[in-house]
N, C-alpha and C positions, 0 to 999 in steps of 0.2 A: 558150895553153890549147887543147886539142883539142875537137872536137865531142863526143867521148865524155865528157870531163871535165865539159863544160857539161851534158850529159844527166844526169849524176849529181847535179849541183847542182839542176837543175830538179825532178827527181823527189823529191829531198830536201826542197826547199822545199814541195812538195805533200804531204809526209808519207808518201811511198811509198818503199819500199826498191827498190834497183836490181833485186833478184831478183823483185819483184812488179810491175815496170814493163814487162814484156814486150809488153803490148798497145800501148804507145806507141812502141816501136822502129820499127815499120813506117812511121809517119807523121812521125817526128821530123825527118828531114832536110828534107822539103818545108816543114814548119812552121818549122823554124829558118831556112830561106832566106827565108820570108815575113817573119819578124821582123827578119832582117838587112836586108832591103830597107826596112822601116819605120823602122829606126834609122840608116840610112845618113847622112842629113843631120846627125843628132846626132853621129855619129862624126866627120864632117868638121868640124863646128862645134868640137868639142873639139880636134881636130888643129890647126885654125887658131889657137885660143887658146893652144895650147902651142908653136906654131911648128914643127909636124911636117908632113911631106909629106902632102898630101891624097890620098885614094883617088880614082881616076878612074872606077871602076865598082864596082857592088855585088858583093861577093864571093859566090861560090856554093859551097856545101858539097856534096860528092858521096859522102863516106865518113865514118864515125865517127872515123877516124884523122886527118882533115884538121885542120890548125892554123887557128884563127880569127884573122884579122888585126885585129880590133877591139881597142881598149884594154880592159884588164882591168876597169876600173870600169864600163864600158858593158856588158860581158858579165855581170858578177856582179850589178849593180844594176838593169839594165834588161832585157836580153835574156832572162834567166831567167824573169822574170814574164810577158813576152809569150808565150813558149813554153808556160808553165804555163797561161796563159789559153786558148790554143788547145787544149791537151790537155783541159782541163775542158769546153770547148765540144763537143769530140768525144765526151765522155761524157754530153752533155746535162745537165751540172751547172751550170746558169746562175748559181746562187748563188756557187759557188766561182769560176766564170769571171769574174763581176763583180768579186769581190774581187781576183783576179789582174790583171785589166785595170786596175783602179784603181791598184794598185801600179805596174804598167807605165807608166801615164800620169804618175803622181806622180814616179817616178824619172826619166822622160824630162825632165820639167821641172826637177827639182833638179840633174840632171847637165849641163844645158845651160849653156854658158859665155857670159858677157857679153863681147862683142867691141866695143870702142869704135872709132869712125871719125869723121872730120870730116864735118860737114854743111854743105852749101852752101845758103845762103838765097837762093832765086830770087824770093821774094815780099816782099823788103824794101821798105819805103816810100821808101827813098832812091832818087834818080834820078841818072843820069850827066849830066844836062843842067846 
């Protein structure tokens, strides 16, 4: 997915057509980069659970034509709401911003994968003596 395709999804979720979203274009890339940094650990958590190669650094978008390296479910379910929240905040629409931020947080939690690992008990009552 490109940054432009994600922009179309974001404004669509906000109930705005791309033709009427011109005021958001100027701030979109910096705001997208902010949300990508906030979802970096979530992306790597999902990559770990799926056995995929981890990202070593937070990706940075510089143009609308850039391809986003995050998994599609993270972009469509999480990142879109984070960017929408920042757009609403920039409009001083705190009611909508709160709704979008709630969706952002909720989907971050629901998209987080459980990764099991062995636990070493250092506080066992057993002694080596």
